[in-house]
C-alpha positions as CSV (number, residue, x, y, z in Angstrom):
1,M,0.0,0.0,0.0
2,E,1.4,3.4,-1.0
3,P,1.3,6.1,1.7
4,L,-1.1,9.0,1.3
5,T,0.8,12.2,0.3
6,V,-0.6,15.4,1.7
7,R,0.6,19.0,1.9
8,W,0.2,21.3,4.9
9,N,-2.2,24.1,4.0
10,R,-0.6,26.4,6.7
11,T,-3.6,26.0,9.0
12,V,-3.1,24.8,12.6
13,I,-5.9,24.6,15.2
14,P,-4.0,25.0,18.4
15,A,-4.9,23.3,21.7
16,T,-4.5,24.1,25.3
17,P,-1.9,21.9,27.1
18,G,-3.3,18.3,27.4
19,D,-5.5,18.6,24.3
20,E,-4.8,17.7,20.7
21,T,-3.6,20.1,18.0
22,I,-5.0,19.7,14.6
23,V,-2.7,20.3,11.6
24,C,-4.8,20.8,8.5
25,C,-3.5,19.3,5.2
26,L,-4.8,18.6,1.7
27,T,-4.4,15.7,-0.6
28,H,-3.1,16.2,-4.2
29,D,-6.8,16.5,-5.3
30,G,-7.8,18.9,-2.6
31,Q,-9.4,16.6,-0.1
32,P,-8.9,17.7,3.5
33,V,-6.8,15.6,5.9
34,A,-6.2,16.3,9.6
35,L,-3.0,15.4,11.4
36,I,-3.9,15.1,15.1
37,L,-1.0,15.7,17.5
38,D,-1.0,15.3,21.3
39,D,1.4,17.4,23.4
40,E,4.3,14.9,23.1
41,H,4.0,14.5,19.3
42,R,3.5,18.2,18.8
43,E,6.7,19.0,20.6
44,A,8.6,16.2,18.8
45,L,7.5,17.5,15.4
46,G,8.3,21.1,16.3
47,L,11.8,20.1,17.4
48,Q,12.4,18.0,14.3
49,L,11.3,21.0,12.1
50,L,13.6,23.4,13.9
51,D,16.6,21.1,14.1
52,P,16.4,18.1,11.8
53,E,19.9,17.0,12.7
54,G,19.0,16.9,16.4
55,E,21.9,19.0,17.5
């Protein structure tokens, strides 16, 4: 099975600590997709985006 490729549409629905953050994305044909991140995953993704080499 091939993974679904989506692009971030620059929309993020923030959450209060302890809730989930929704990162809004679109498929190649414009269908909406939501990436749901809890506190731990949101922090991990943010760190990866800021410092991909982990330094």
